[in-house]
C-alpha positions in Angstrom: 102.7 118.0 106.8 104.9 118.7 110.0 107.9 117.8 111.0 106.2 116.7 114.2 103.9 114.0 111.9 105.9 113.3 108.8 107.8 110.4 110.1 104.9 108.9 112.2 102.6 109.0 109.3 105.1 107.4 107.3 104.7 103.9 109.6 101.2 104.2 109.9 101.0 106.0 113.1 99.3 109.1 114.8 102.2 111.7 116.8 101.1 110.4 119.9 101.2 106.6 118.9 104.8 107.1 118.3 105.7 109.2 121.3 103.9 106.2 123.2 106.0 103.4 121.5 109.2 105.8 121.3 109.1 106.6 125.5 108.5 102.7 126.0 111.4 101.7 123.6 113.5 104.0 125.5 112.6 103.5 128.9 113.3 99.5 127.7 117.2 100.8 126.7 117.9 102.5 129.6 116.8 99.8 131.7 119.1 97.3 130.1 121.5 100.2 130.1 121.1 100.5 133.6 121.6 96.5 134.0 124.8 96.0 132.0 126.6 99.1 134.3 125.3 97.0 137.4 126.8 93.7 135.9 130.0 95.5 135.4 130.2 96.8 138.9 128.9 93.0 139.9 129.4 90.4 137.3 127.5 88.0 138.8 124.4 90.1 138.4 122.5 90.7 135.3 124.4 88.5 133.4 122.2 88.0 130.6 120.0 90.7 131.3 121.1 93.1 128.3 121.6 90.7 125.4 118.2 89.6 126.3 116.6 93.1 126.1 118.5 93.6 122.8 117.1 90.4 121.3 113.7 91.6 122.0 113.8 95.1 121.1 114.9 93.7 117.8 112.1 91.3 117.4 109.3 93.9 118.4 111.1 96.1 115.8 110.6 93.4 112.9 107.4 92.5 114.2 106.7 96.1 113.9 107.3 95.9 110.4 104.5 93.3 109.5 101.7 95.7 109.8 102.3 96.6 106.3 101.1 94.3 103.8 103.6 93.5 100.4 104.2 96.2 98.2 102.9 98.9 101.0 105.7 101.7 100.4 105.7 102.5 104.4 107.5 99.0 104.9 110.7 100.3 103.1 110.5 103.6 104.9 109.7 101.3 108.3 113.3 99.9 107.8 115.3 102.6 108.7 115.3 103.5 112.3 116.3 106.1 114.0 115.9 106.7 117.8 
């Protein structure tokens, strides 16, 4: 195995699938962060954008774990998210 494929394979993804998923996740985090900065400057804008994004990203992570059945060793590895 390669350092580029060990983790993706451990969670049931190819390198490309993992790249796309991580990139989307990161882009959503950046968008939420920008909304928080806007809210800091203009408190009347983006009041719930950041918290909604965090809730949705958390739900997406948990949903991603469901692709592994009970007892599948990868299900346990999936719980350690390192972004």
